[in-house]
mmCIF file as gemmi writes it, N, C-alpha and C atoms, coordinates in Angstrom:
data_model
loop_
_atom_site.group_PDB
_atom_site.id
_atom_site.type_symbol
_atom_site.label_atom_id
_atom_site.label_alt_id
_atom_site.label_comp_id
_atom_site.label_asym_id
_atom_site.label_entity_id
_atom_site.label_seq_id
_atom_site.pdbx_PDB_ins_code
_atom_site.Cartn_x
_atom_site.Cartn_y
_atom_site.Cartn_z
_atom_site.occupancy
_atom_site.B_iso_or_equiv
_atom_site.pdbx_formal_charge
_atom_site.auth_seq_id
_atom_site.auth_asym_id
_atom_site.pdbx_PDB_model_num
ATOM 1 N N . MET Axp A 1 ? -9.598 11.7 -4.243 1 0 ? 1 A 1
ATOM 2 C CA . MET Axp A 1 ? -9.512 10.843 -5.109 1 0 ? 1 A 1
ATOM 3 C C . MET Axp A 1 ? -9.616 9.476 -4.503 1 0 ? 1 A 1
ATOM 4 N N . SER Axp A 2 ? -10.058 8.388 -5.019 1 0 ? 2 A 1
ATOM 5 C CA . SER Axp A 2 ? -10.156 7.089 -4.569 1 0 ? 2 A 1
ATOM 6 C C . SER Axp A 2 ? -9.397 5.899 -5.154 1 0 ? 2 A 1
ATOM 7 N N . VAL Axp A 3 ? -8.663 5.267 -4.523 1 0 ? 3 A 1
ATOM 8 C CA . VAL Axp A 3 ? -7.85 4.261 -4.835 1 0 ? 3 A 1
ATOM 9 C C . VAL Axp A 3 ? -8.151 2.746 -3.982 1 0 ? 3 A 1
ATOM 10 N N . GLU Axp A 4 ? -7.812 1.635 -4.898 1 0 ? 4 A 1
ATOM 11 C CA . GLU Axp A 4 ? -8.039 0.561 -4.609 1 0 ? 4 A 1
ATOM 12 C C . GLU Axp A 4 ? -6.692 0.353 -4.388 1 0 ? 4 A 1
ATOM 13 N N . VAL Axp A 5 ? -6.532 -0.644 -2.995 1 0 ? 5 A 1
ATOM 14 C CA . VAL Axp A 5 ? -5.488 -1.05 -2.406 1 0 ? 5 A 1
ATOM 15 C C . VAL Axp A 5 ? -5.636 -2.536 -2.567 1 0 ? 5 A 1
ATOM 16 N N . ARG Axp A 6 ? -4.612 -3.263 -2.799 1 0 ? 6 A 1
ATOM 17 C CA . ARG Axp A 6 ? -4.402 -4.662 -2.558 1 0 ? 6 A 1
ATOM 18 C C . ARG Axp A 6 ? -3.386 -5.19 -1.892 1 0 ? 6 A 1
ATOM 19 N N . TRP Axp A 7 ? -3.473 -6.058 -0.994 1 0 ? 7 A 1
ATOM 20 C CA . TRP Axp A 7 ? -2.717 -6.591 0.167 1 0 ? 7 A 1
ATOM 21 C C . TRP Axp A 7 ? -2.192 -8.025 -0.522 1 0 ? 7 A 1
ATOM 22 N N . PHE Axp A 8 ? -1.054 -8.283 -0.312 1 0 ? 8 A 1
ATOM 23 C CA . PHE Axp A 8 ? -0.377 -9.652 -0.569 1 0 ? 8 A 1
ATOM 24 C C . PHE Axp A 8 ? 0.308 -10.411 0.487 1 0 ? 8 A 1
ATOM 25 N N . ALA Axp A 9 ? 0.374 -11.879 0.61 1 0 ? 9 A 1
ATOM 26 C CA . ALA Axp A 9 ? 0.711 -12.677 1.591 1 0 ? 9 A 1
ATOM 27 C C . ALA Axp A 9 ? 0.521 -12.52 2.956 1 0 ? 9 A 1
ATOM 28 N N . SER Axp A 10 ? 1.567 -12.075 3.895 1 0 ? 10 A 1
ATOM 29 C CA . SER Axp A 10 ? 1.711 -11.973 4.888 1 0 ? 10 A 1
ATOM 30 C C . SER Axp A 10 ? 1.024 -10.623 5.274 1 0 ? 10 A 1
ATOM 31 N N . LEU Axp A 11 ? 0.916 -9.717 4.55 1 0 ? 11 A 1
ATOM 32 C CA . LEU Axp A 11 ? 0.379 -8.316 4.421 1 0 ? 11 A 1
ATOM 33 C C . LEU Axp A 11 ? -1.237 -8.27 4.791 1 0 ? 11 A 1
ATOM 34 N N . SER Axp A 12 ? -1.757 -9.213 3.995 1 0 ? 12 A 1
ATOM 35 C CA . SER Axp A 12 ? -3.246 -9.459 4.191 1 0 ? 12 A 1
ATOM 36 C C . SER Axp A 12 ? -3.702 -10.142 5.23 1 0 ? 12 A 1
ATOM 37 N N . GLU Axp A 13 ? -2.785 -10.995 5.843 1 0 ? 13 A 1
ATOM 38 C CA . GLU Axp A 13 ? -2.772 -11.41 7.239 1 0 ? 13 A 1
ATOM 39 C C . GLU Axp A 13 ? -2.909 -10.251 8.034 1 0 ? 13 A 1
ATOM 40 N N . THR Axp A 14 ? -2.069 -9.511 8.048 1 0 ? 14 A 1
ATOM 41 C CA . THR Axp A 14 ? -1.696 -8.422 9.111 1 0 ? 14 A 1
ATOM 42 C C . THR Axp A 14 ? -3.055 -7.434 9.365 1 0 ? 14 A 1
ATOM 43 N N . VAL Axp A 15 ? -3.399 -7.143 7.825 1 0 ? 15 A 1
ATOM 44 C CA . VAL Axp A 15 ? -4.566 -6.147 7.963 1 0 ? 15 A 1
ATOM 45 C C . VAL Axp A 15 ? -5.976 -6.728 7.917 1 0 ? 15 A 1
ATOM 46 N N . GLY Axp A 16 ? -6.131 -8.402 7.807 1 0 ? 16 A 1
ATOM 47 C CA . GLY Axp A 16 ? -7.139 -8.936 7.73 1 0 ? 16 A 1
ATOM 48 C C . GLY Axp A 16 ? -8.138 -8.874 6.386 1 0 ? 16 A 1
ATOM 49 N N . ARG Axp A 17 ? -7.601 -8.632 5.652 1 0 ? 17 A 1
ATOM 50 C CA . ARG Axp A 17 ? -8.299 -8.925 4.116 1 0 ? 17 A 1
ATOM 51 C C . ARG Axp A 17 ? -7.37 -8.863 2.909 1 0 ? 17 A 1
ATOM 52 N N . SER Axp A 18 ? -7.796 -9.122 1.74 1 0 ? 18 A 1
ATOM 53 C CA . SER Axp A 18 ? -6.947 -8.76 0.599 1 0 ? 18 A 1
ATOM 54 C C . SER Axp A 18 ? -7.172 -7.396 -0.417 1 0 ? 18 A 1
ATOM 55 N N . ASP Axp A 19 ? -8.188 -6.786 0.01 1 0 ? 19 A 1
ATOM 56 C CA . ASP Axp A 19 ? -8.167 -5.567 -0.552 1 0 ? 19 A 1
ATOM 57 C C . ASP Axp A 19 ? -8.838 -4.457 0.031 1 0 ? 19 A 1
ATOM 58 N N . GLU Axp A 20 ? -9.012 -3.212 -0.194 1 0 ? 20 A 1
ATOM 59 C CA . GLU Axp A 20 ? -9.804 -2.27 0.375 1 0 ? 20 A 1
ATOM 60 C C . GLU Axp A 20 ? -9.523 -1.095 -0.542 1 0 ? 20 A 1
ATOM 61 N N . ARG Axp A 21 ? -10.877 -0.057 -0.026 1 0 ? 21 A 1
ATOM 62 C CA . ARG Axp A 21 ? -10.601 1.085 -1.031 1 0 ? 21 A 1
ATOM 63 C C . ARG Axp A 21 ? -10.545 2.263 -0.14 1 0 ? 21 A 1
ATOM 64 N N . ILE Axp A 22 ? -9.527 3.403 -0.624 1 0 ? 22 A 1
ATOM 65 C CA . ILE Axp A 22 ? -9.485 4.239 0.465 1 0 ? 22 A 1
ATOM 66 C C . ILE Axp A 22 ? -9.403 5.931 -0.33 1 0 ? 22 A 1
ATOM 67 N N . GLU Axp A 23 ? -10.12 6.935 0.484 1 0 ? 23 A 1
ATOM 68 C CA . GLU Axp A 23 ? -10.147 8.023 -0.176 1 0 ? 23 A 1
ATOM 69 C C . GLU Axp A 23 ? -8.666 8.946 0.216 1 0 ? 23 A 1
ATOM 70 N N . LEU Axp A 24 ? -8.19 9.554 -0.712 1 0 ? 24 A 1
ATOM 71 C CA . LEU Axp A 24 ? -7.096 10.402 -0.336 1 0 ? 24 A 1
ATOM 72 C C . LEU Axp A 24 ? -7.091 11.772 -0.973 1 0 ? 24 A 1
ATOM 73 N N . ALA Axp A 25 ? -6.635 12.503 -0.606 1 0 ? 25 A 1
ATOM 74 C CA . ALA Axp A 25 ? -6.678 14.132 -1.119 1 0 ? 25 A 1
ATOM 75 C C . ALA Axp A 25 ? -5.667 14.106 -2.275 1 0 ? 25 A 1
ATOM 76 N N . PRO Axp A 26 ? -6.415 14.981 -3.358 1 0 ? 26 A 1
ATOM 77 C CA . PRO Axp A 26 ? -5.468 14.949 -4.619 1 0 ? 26 A 1
ATOM 78 C C . PRO Axp A 26 ? -4.082 15.245 -4.346 1 0 ? 26 A 1
ATOM 79 N N . GLY Axp A 27 ? -3.28 14.7 -5.2 1 0 ? 27 A 1
ATOM 80 C CA . GLY Axp A 27 ? -1.804 15.246 -4.996 1 0 ? 27 A 1
ATOM 81 C C . GLY Axp A 27 ? -1.053 14.299 -4.188 1 0 ? 27 A 1
ATOM 82 N N . SER Axp A 28 ? -1.948 13.298 -3.529 1 0 ? 28 A 1
ATOM 83 C CA . SER Axp A 28 ? -1.011 12.467 -2.517 1 0 ? 28 A 1
ATOM 84 C C . SER Axp A 28 ? -0.202 11.132 -3.322 1 0 ? 28 A 1
ATOM 85 N N . ASP Axp A 29 ? 0.892 11.158 -2.342 1 0 ? 29 A 1
ATOM 86 C CA . ASP Axp A 29 ? 1.836 10.078 -3.02 1 0 ? 29 A 1
ATOM 87 C C . ASP Axp A 29 ? 1.631 8.496 -2.207 1 0 ? 29 A 1
ATOM 88 N N . VAL Axp A 30 ? 2.531 7.74 -2.661 1 0 ? 30 A 1
ATOM 89 C CA . VAL Axp A 30 ? 2.478 6.405 -1.944 1 0 ? 30 A 1
ATOM 90 C C . VAL Axp A 30 ? 2.72 6.689 -0.328 1 0 ? 30 A 1
ATOM 91 N N . SER Axp A 31 ? 3.873 7.151 0.022 1 0 ? 31 A 1
ATOM 92 C CA . SER Axp A 31 ? 3.974 7.595 1.427 1 0 ? 31 A 1
ATOM 93 C C . SER Axp A 31 ? 2.659 8.097 2.254 1 0 ? 31 A 1
ATOM 94 N N . ALA Axp A 32 ? 2.1 9.188 1.691 1 0 ? 32 A 1
ATOM 95 C CA . ALA Axp A 32 ? 0.715 9.679 2.154 1 0 ? 32 A 1
ATOM 96 C C . ALA Axp A 32 ? -0.21 8.307 2.345 1 0 ? 32 A 1
ATOM 97 N N . LEU Axp A 33 ? -0.331 7.753 1.099 1 0 ? 33 A 1
ATOM 98 C CA . LEU Axp A 33 ? -1.302 6.471 1.337 1 0 ? 33 A 1
ATOM 99 C C . LEU Axp A 33 ? -0.829 5.629 2.29 1 0 ? 33 A 1
ATOM 100 N N . TRP Axp A 34 ? 0.07 5.17 2.513 1 0 ? 34 A 1
ATOM 101 C CA . TRP Axp A 34 ? 0.519 4.161 3.531 1 0 ? 34 A 1
ATOM 102 C C . TRP Axp A 34 ? 0.558 4.565 5.29 1 0 ? 34 A 1
ATOM 103 N N . ALA Axp A 35 ? 0.735 6.27 5.142 1 0 ? 35 A 1
ATOM 104 C CA . ALA Axp A 35 ? 0.318 6.826 6.492 1 0 ? 35 A 1
ATOM 105 C C . ALA Axp A 35 ? -1.074 6.791 6.691 1 0 ? 35 A 1
ATOM 106 N N . ALA Axp A 36 ? -1.931 6.752 5.843 1 0 ? 36 A 1
ATOM 107 C CA . ALA Axp A 36 ? -3.453 6.54 6.062 1 0 ? 36 A 1
ATOM 108 C C . ALA Axp A 36 ? -3.593 5.089 6.53 1 0 ? 36 A 1
ATOM 109 N N . LEU Axp A 37 ? -2.778 4.296 5.802 1 0 ? 37 A 1
ATOM 110 C CA . LEU Axp A 37 ? -3.156 3.013 5.939 1 0 ? 37 A 1
ATOM 111 C C . LEU Axp A 37 ? -2.765 2.288 7.443 1 0 ? 37 A 1
ATOM 112 N N . VAL Axp A 38 ? -1.611 2.983 7.688 1 0 ? 38 A 1
ATOM 113 C CA . VAL Axp A 38 ? -1.247 2.695 9.222 1 0 ? 38 A 1
ATOM 114 C C . VAL Axp A 38 ? -2.174 3.29 10.333 1 0 ? 38 A 1
ATOM 115 N N . ALA Axp A 39 ? -2.608 4.47 9.962 1 0 ? 39 A 1
ATOM 116 C CA . ALA Axp A 39 ? -3.99 5.072 10.823 1 0 ? 39 A 1
ATOM 117 C C . ALA Axp A 39 ? -4.946 4.11 11.006 1 0 ? 39 A 1
ATOM 118 N N . ARG Axp A 40 ? -5.328 3.135 9.798 1 0 ? 40 A 1
ATOM 119 C CA . ARG Axp A 40 ? -6.209 2.591 9.681 1 0 ? 40 A 1
ATOM 120 C C . ARG Axp A 40 ? -6.052 1.102 10.271 1 0 ? 40 A 1
ATOM 121 N N . HIS Axp A 41 ? -4.749 0.818 10.039 1 0 ? 41 A 1
ATOM 122 C CA . HIS Axp A 41 ? -4.377 -0.712 10.633 1 0 ? 41 A 1
ATOM 123 C C . HIS Axp A 41 ? -2.957 -0.527 11.419 1 0 ? 41 A 1
ATOM 124 N N . PRO Axp A 42 ? -3.138 -0.349 12.411 1 0 ? 42 A 1
ATOM 125 C CA . PRO Axp A 42 ? -1.927 0.14 13.228 1 0 ? 42 A 1
ATOM 126 C C . PRO Axp A 42 ? -0.988 -0.983 13.474 1 0 ? 42 A 1
ATOM 127 N N . ALA Axp A 43 ? -1.161 -2.169 13.259 1 0 ? 43 A 1
ATOM 128 C CA . ALA Axp A 43 ? -0.385 -3.309 13.096 1 0 ? 43 A 1
ATOM 129 C C . ALA Axp A 43 ? 0.693 -3.114 11.996 1 0 ? 43 A 1
ATOM 130 N N . LEU Axp A 44 ? 0.251 -2.449 10.889 1 0 ? 44 A 1
ATOM 131 C CA . LEU Axp A 44 ? 1.39 -2.07 9.775 1 0 ? 44 A 1
ATOM 132 C C . LEU Axp A 44 ? 2.835 -1.25 10.401 1 0 ? 44 A 1
ATOM 133 N N . GLY Axp A 45 ? 2.369 -0.447 11.398 1 0 ? 45 A 1
ATOM 134 C CA . GLY Axp A 45 ? 3.24 0.157 11.824 1 0 ? 45 A 1
ATOM 135 C C . GLY Axp A 45 ? 4.341 -0.433 12.442 1 0 ? 45 A 1
ATOM 136 N N . ALA Axp A 46 ? 4.2 -1.699 13.053 1 0 ? 46 A 1
ATOM 137 C CA . ALA Axp A 46 ? 5.171 -2.548 13.567 1 0 ? 46 A 1
ATOM 138 C C . ALA Axp A 46 ? 5.739 -3.623 12.713 1 0 ? 46 A 1
ATOM 139 N N . LEU Axp A 47 ? 5.819 -3.372 11.426 1 0 ? 47 A 1
ATOM 140 C CA . LEU Axp A 47 ? 6.036 -4.496 10.584 1 0 ? 47 A 1
ATOM 141 C C . LEU Axp A 47 ? 7.768 -4.627 10.519 1 0 ? 47 A 1
ATOM 142 N N . GLY Axp A 48 ? 8.395 -3.302 10.782 1 0 ? 48 A 1
ATOM 143 C CA . GLY Axp A 48 ? 9.897 -3.195 10.726 1 0 ? 48 A 1
ATOM 144 C C . GLY Axp A 48 ? 10.228 -3.298 9.311 1 0 ? 48 A 1
ATOM 145 N N . TYR Axp A 49 ? 9.526 -2.969 8.245 1 0 ? 49 A 1
ATOM 146 C CA . TYR Axp A 49 ? 10.097 -2.89 7.089 1 0 ? 49 A 1
ATOM 147 C C . TYR Axp A 49 ? 8.951 -2.205 6.285 1 0 ? 49 A 1
ATOM 148 N N . ARG Axp A 50 ? 9.684 -1.54 5.168 1 0 ? 50 A 1
ATOM 149 C CA . ARG Axp A 50 ? 8.537 -1.197 4.246 1 0 ? 50 A 1
ATOM 150 C C . ARG Axp A 50 ? 8.324 -2.038 2.967 1 0 ? 50 A 1
ATOM 151 N N . PRO Axp A 51 ? 6.863 -2.363 2.76 1 0 ? 51 A 1
ATOM 152 C CA . PRO Axp A 51 ? 6.704 -3.373 1.606 1 0 ? 51 A 1
ATOM 153 C C . PRO Axp A 51 ? 7.013 -2.61 0.327 1 0 ? 51 A 1
ATOM 154 N N . LEU Axp A 52 ? 7.097 -3.801 -0.556 1 0 ? 52 A 1
ATOM 155 C CA . LEU Axp A 52 ? 7.268 -3.334 -2.013 1 0 ? 52 A 1
ATOM 156 C C . LEU Axp A 52 ? 5.874 -2.713 -2.6 1 0 ? 52 A 1
ATOM 157 N N . VAL Axp A 53 ? 6.094 -1.589 -3.626 1 0 ? 53 A 1
ATOM 158 C CA . VAL Axp A 53 ? 4.814 -0.999 -4.014 1 0 ? 53 A 1
ATOM 159 C C . VAL Axp A 53 ? 4.83 -1.406 -5.707 1 0 ? 53 A 1
ATOM 160 N N . ALA Axp A 54 ? 3.361 -1.39 -5.911 1 0 ? 54 A 1
ATOM 161 C CA . ALA Axp A 54 ? 3.191 -1.306 -7.264 1 0 ? 54 A 1
ATOM 162 C C . ALA Axp A 54 ? 1.887 -0.833 -7.692 1 0 ? 54 A 1
ATOM 163 N N . CYS Axp A 55 ? 2.093 0.563 -8.682 1 0 ? 55 A 1
ATOM 164 C CA . CYS Axp A 55 ? 0.997 1.231 -8.785 1 0 ? 55 A 1
ATOM 165 C C . CYS Axp A 55 ? 0.373 0.751 -10.251 1 0 ? 55 A 1
ATOM 166 N N . ASP Axp A 56 ? -0.727 0.322 -10.453 1 0 ? 56 A 1
ATOM 167 C CA . ASP Axp A 56 ? -1.253 -0.033 -11.486 1 0 ? 56 A 1
ATOM 168 C C . ASP Axp A 56 ? -0.396 -1.082 -12.179 1 0 ? 56 A 1
ATOM 169 N N . ARG Axp A 57 ? -0.073 -1.998 -11.296 1 0 ? 57 A 1
ATOM 170 C CA . ARG Axp A 57 ? 0.711 -3.384 -11.913 1 0 ? 57 A 1
ATOM 171 C C . ARG Axp A 57 ? 2.296 -2.974 -12.178 1 0 ? 57 A 1
ATOM 172 N N . GLU Axp A 58 ? 2.689 -1.876 -11.774 1 0 ? 58 A 1
ATOM 173 C CA . GLU Axp A 58 ? 4.135 -1.453 -11.991 1 0 ? 58 A 1
ATOM 174 C C . GLU Axp A 58 ? 4.946 -0.939 -10.953 1 0 ? 58 A 1
ATOM 175 N N . TYR Axp A 59 ? 6.115 -1.592 -10.432 1 0 ? 59 A 1
ATOM 176 C CA . TYR Axp A 59 ? 6.657 -1.434 -9.323 1 0 ? 59 A 1
ATOM 177 C C . TYR Axp A 59 ? 7.005 0.105 -9.453 1 0 ? 59 A 1
ATOM 178 N N . ALA Axp A 60 ? 6.743 0.609 -8.213 1 0 ? 60 A 1
ATOM 179 C CA . ALA Axp A 60 ? 6.681 2.376 -7.875 1 0 ? 60 A 1
ATOM 180 C C . ALA Axp A 60 ? 7.682 2.537 -6.668 1 0 ? 60 A 1
ATOM 181 N N . GLY Axp A 61 ? 8.211 3.632 -6.542 1 0 ? 61 A 1
ATOM 182 C CA . GLY Axp A 61 ? 8.791 4.625 -5.39 1 0 ? 61 A 1
ATOM 183 C C . GLY Axp A 61 ? 7.64 4.769 -4.225 1 0 ? 61 A 1
ATOM 184 N N . TRP Axp A 62 ? 8.134 4.969 -3.256 1 0 ? 62 A 1
ATOM 185 C CA . TRP Axp A 62 ? 7.271 5.776 -2.373 1 0 ? 62 A 1
ATOM 186 C C . TRP Axp A 62 ? 7.255 7.163 -2.492 1 0 ? 62 A 1
ATOM 187 N N . ASP Axp A 63 ? 7.725 7.97 -3.368 1 0 ? 63 A 1
ATOM 188 C CA . ASP Axp A 63 ? 7.336 9.122 -3.821 1 0 ? 63 A 1
ATOM 189 C C . ASP Axp A 63 ? 6.539 9.313 -4.955 1 0 ? 63 A 1
ATOM 190 N N . ARG Axp A 64 ? 6.168 8.104 -5.406 1 0 ? 64 A 1
ATOM 191 C CA . ARG Axp A 64 ? 5.052 8.184 -6.642 1 0 ? 64 A 1
ATOM 192 C C . ARG Axp A 64 ? 3.699 8.889 -6.657 1 0 ? 64 A 1
ATOM 193 N N . ALA Axp A 65 ? 3.564 9.786 -7.084 1 0 ? 65 A 1
ATOM 194 C CA . ALA Axp A 65 ? 2.359 10.684 -6.912 1 0 ? 65 A 1
ATOM 195 C C . ALA Axp A 65 ? 1.077 9.579 -7.419 1 0 ? 65 A 1
ATOM 196 N N . LEU Axp A 66 ? -0.13 9.613 -6.958 1 0 ? 66 A 1
ATOM 197 C CA . LEU Axp A 66 ? -1.433 8.56 -7.334 1 0 ? 66 A 1
ATOM 198 C C . LEU Axp A 66 ? -2.133 9.245 -8.061 1 0 ? 66 A 1
ATOM 199 N N . ASP Axp A 67 ? -1.949 10.489 -8.481 1 0 ? 67 A 1
ATOM 200 C CA . ASP Axp A 67 ? -2.949 10.984 -9.44 1 0 ? 67 A 1
ATOM 201 C C . ASP Axp A 67 ? -3.111 10.033 -10.599 1 0 ? 67 A 1
ATOM 202 N N . GLY Axp A 68 ? -4.183 9.775 -10.896 1 0 ? 68 A 1
ATOM 203 C CA . GLY Axp A 68 ? -4.595 9.142 -11.948 1 0 ? 68 A 1
ATOM 204 C C . GLY Axp A 68 ? -4.127 7.403 -11.846 1 0 ? 68 A 1
ATOM 205 N N . VAL Axp A 69 ? -4.185 6.848 -10.76 1 0 ? 69 A 1
ATOM 206 C CA . VAL Axp A 69 ? -3.322 5.415 -10.138 1 0 ? 69 A 1
ATOM 207 C C . VAL Axp A 69 ? -4.895 4.962 -9.926 1 0 ? 69 A 1
ATOM 208 N N . ASP Axp A 70 ? -5.214 3.905 -10.476 1 0 ? 70 A 1
ATOM 209 C CA . ASP Axp A 70 ? -6.564 3.195 -9.958 1 0 ? 70 A 1
ATOM 210 C C . ASP Axp A 70 ? -6.134 1.931 -8.774 1 0 ? 70 A 1
ATOM 211 N N . GLU Axp A 71 ? -5.094 1.448 -9.039 1 0 ? 71 A 1
ATOM 212 C CA . GLU Axp A 71 ? -4.725 0.336 -7.88 1 0 ? 71 A 1
ATOM 213 C C . GLU Axp A 71 ? -3.198 0.412 -7.426 1 0 ? 71 A 1
ATOM 214 N N . VAL Axp A 72 ? -3.071 0.24 -5.971 1 0 ? 72 A 1
ATOM 215 C CA . VAL Axp A 72 ? -1.733 0.344 -5.341 1 0 ? 72 A 1
ATOM 216 C C . VAL Axp A 72 ? -1.493 -1.026 -4.818 1 0 ? 72 A 1
ATOM 217 N N . ALA Axp A 73 ? -0.566 -2.119 -5.148 1 0 ? 73 A 1
ATOM 218 C CA . ALA Axp A 73 ? -0.519 -2.953 -4.373 1 0 ? 73 A 1
ATOM 219 C C . ALA Axp A 73 ? 0.934 -3.178 -3.514 1 0 ? 73 A 1
ATOM 220 N N . PHE Axp A 74 ? 0.646 -3.593 -2.12 1 0 ? 74 A 1
ATOM 221 C CA . PHE Axp A 74 ? 1.861 -3.772 -1.278 1 0 ? 74 A 1
ATOM 222 C C . PHE Axp A 74 ? 2.145 -5.024 -1.179 1 0 ? 74 A 1
ATOM 223 N N . LEU Axp A 75 ? 3.504 -5.619 -1.189 1 0 ? 75 A 1
ATOM 224 C CA . LEU Axp A 75 ? 3.926 -6.959 -1.367 1 0 ? 75 A 1
ATOM 225 C C . LEU Axp A 75 ? 5.264 -6.951 -0.213 1 0 ? 75 A 1
ATOM 226 N N . PRO Axp A 76 ? 5.227 -7.828 0.712 1 0 ? 76 A 1
ATOM 227 C CA . PRO Axp A 76 ? 6.058 -8.138 1.686 1 0 ? 76 A 1
ATOM 228 C C . PRO Axp A 76 ? 7.443 -8.589 0.753 1 0 ? 76 A 1
ATOM 229 N N . PRO Axp A 77 ? 8.262 -8.195 1.27 1 0 ? 77 A 1
ATOM 230 C CA . PRO Axp A 77 ? 9.669 -8.68 0.87 1 0 ? 77 A 1
ATOM 231 C C . PRO Axp A 77 ? 9.628 -10.199 0.76 1 0 ? 77 A 1
ATOM 232 N N . VAL Axp A 78 ? 10.635 -10.824 -0.295 1 0 ? 78 A 1
ATOM 233 C CA . VAL Axp A 78 ? 10.581 -12.069 -0.441 1 0 ? 78 A 1
ATOM 234 C C . VAL Axp A 78 ? 12.052 -12.494 -0.473 1 0 ? 78 A 1
ATOM 235 N N . SER Axp A 79 ? 12.187 -13.704 -0.053 1 0 ? 79 A 1
ATOM 236 C CA . SER Axp A 79 ? 13.658 -14.381 -0.118 1 0 ? 79 A 1
ATOM 237 C C . SER Axp A 79 ? 13.546 -15.798 -0.566 1 0 ? 79 A 1
ATOM 238 N N . GLY Axp A 80 ? 14.422 -16.092 -1.534 1 0 ? 80 A 1
ATOM 239 C CA . GLY Axp A 80 ? 14.614 -17.289 -2.194 1 0 ? 80 A 1
ATOM 240 C C . GLY Axp A 80 ? 15.594 -18.028 -1.61 1 0 ? 80 A 1
ATOM 241 N N . GLY Axp A 81 ? 15.844 -18.977 -2.063 1 0 ? 81 A 1
ATOM 242 C CA . GLY Axp A 81 ? 17.26 -19.902 -1.877 1 0 ? 81 A 1
ATOM 243 C C . GLY Axp A 81 ? 17.26 -21.151 -2.811 1 0 ? 81 A 1
């Protein structure tokens, strides 16, 4: 299966792009996607946090299955004040 990945804010700076497409085995979940992305972009492994995830524009957990999902977005944590 093919998934479009969107990177936001500092994450796009870390990987050097705002989006990319990746092929995954059927039945993969967000955690498997992240592992494949860390292999592709090793700097992600040094972040020290797990970004927020949205699948098809809805927040999702790391165990969310990606079958039928077209787009996965990764967002860094934000703080306000």
